[in-house]
N, C-alpha and C positions, 0 to 999 in steps of 0.2 A: 377279536380285530388282527388283521396282518397286513403290514406293509406289501409292497409290489414282491420284495425278494424274500419275504418271511414265510415259513412253514406257519399252517394255522392249525391246531388241535384241540380237540375239548372233548367232551361227553358225559354221560351219566352212566355208573358202573353201580351194581347191587350185590351184595353176598348174602345168600341166607345159610344160616348155620343151625343146626341141630345137635344139641348134647343129651346125653343120657347117662346118668350115674349107676352102674352097674354096682357098685358099693361104695361106701364112703371113700374108700382108697382109689377106686377104678373107674374112669368113666370112657365112654366112647363117643366120638363127634364124626359128623358130616357136612361139608360145606359144598355149597353149589353157588358160585359166581357166574353173574350174566351181565353182558355188556347191553344197557337198554338202549343206549343211543351213543355214536361216537362219532367223529368226523376227523378227516385229516385232508389239507389241503395246500398245494403248493402251486407255483406258477411256472408253466412249461411253456415256450415259444410265445410269451406274451400274454397267455391267459389263463386263469386262476381255475383249476381243475379241483373238485372234489370228491372225496371217497366217503361214503356212508356205511357204518359197520354196525351188527347186532347180533346177540346170539348167545348162547350158554357156553361158559369156560369151562375147564378142566375142575373135573370134582374132586375133592379131597376126602379121604375117610380115615380115622385113626383113634388112638387110644393114649391114655394119659394114666400115670399112676403116682399118688402121693406117698414120698418116700417114709414120712414120719407119720406116726399114728395120729390121725386128724381129732380123735377125741381127746388125746392126752396134748397134743400140741396145737391148740386153735389159733394160737397168736404167731406162729411160725410154720413153715414147710418149703419143702421142694419137692417139685413135681419134674419127672421125665415123660417125655411125650414121642410118638412115633405116628407121622403121618403119611399116606400115599397119595400122591398126585396119579389121577387116571387121566389121560388124554381123551376126555369126551368132547370137548371142544375144537371148534373148526380151526385148524391151523394153516388151512391153504383158503382162507376166505377171499373170494376174488368180487370185483366189479368191472363194469366198462370203463377203461380208461385209456387215453390215447400213449403213444411214446413220447419221448423228450421232445420231439418237433411238433407236438399237437396233432399229430396225424395216426392213423392206423389204429381207430378204436378197437378195443377186443377185451374181452375178460382177462384182467391181470391179477396178481395178488396184490392186496393191499399193503400199505406201509407194516413193515413188522412189528411195530409197538402198537398195532391196532388189532391183531386177529385176537379173536375170543380164546383160542386154544393153543396149546404149545405142540402138539405132536408128538410128545413124549411122556415116558412115565417117570416119576421123580420120588425120591425120599427125602421126607422131611425130619429130621430129629430135632427136638426142642428139649429147654429145661426152663423152668419158671421157680420162681423164689418170692416169699415175701416175710417179712418181718413188722409186727404191729407193735407199735411202742404206744405210750399213753394217748396222744391225740393226733397220731401219726402213723400210717402205713407205709412202709418202703417197698416198692413191687419192682421186679425185673424179670425179663425175658430175654432169652437168646434162641435163634433157629438158624437152620441153614439148609439150603436145598440142593440135594444131589442129583440132577438128572441124569437119566440114563443115555442120553443121547447128545452129542455137541454139536450136532449140525441135523436139522430138520429137513424135510423134502420141498420145503417151499421156497421158492426164488426170492432173493431182495428185489426190491420194486425196482432200483437202479438198474438191475439185469433185465428186466423186463421192459423198462423203458427204452433200453437200447436200440435204436432204429436199425443197428446191424443183426439184432438178434441176440438171445441169451448167450449163446456159444462164443459170442464176440467178447462176453464180459471174461475176465480172467477168473480161473476155476474157484480160486479162495475167496472170492466175492461173489458168487453166485447165490448161495444158501444162505437163509437166516441161521445164525449161530447164537 
């Protein structure tokens, strides 16, 4: 539910992952995210317009290594991993949408938060650790994603809604970053 001036967004996303242990210490994984259904809407010139999105996202593949011998230390360990995000998802998903005056319907990129893909390769290192106590297991994970592009080729929604055209939008505000 959205009031007259609010953005309304929601949807259902799913990620399918498959892992395979090459040894007790080393494993490989692949993850395929999907936007089953997403919507985003806002009010333009007094009328609410919606965008509907679906599709496969960026696939990730990677490996992880348990640093301590798993047989000798079954109650504690530290894992280092590295994943690569492959730009397989649609980073310029477009729908029929008007400009900010509610006119000139044409294919325009959806809101930046709704694109199934990023349009960029990325590297994602990770560290995981656990320690088992008598009736408690403490677990922690840390990850960071390094994108190999700072700006993709997709125009910001605001730039495409500009009635004067995309080039009338300041250059630093035109693209999704």
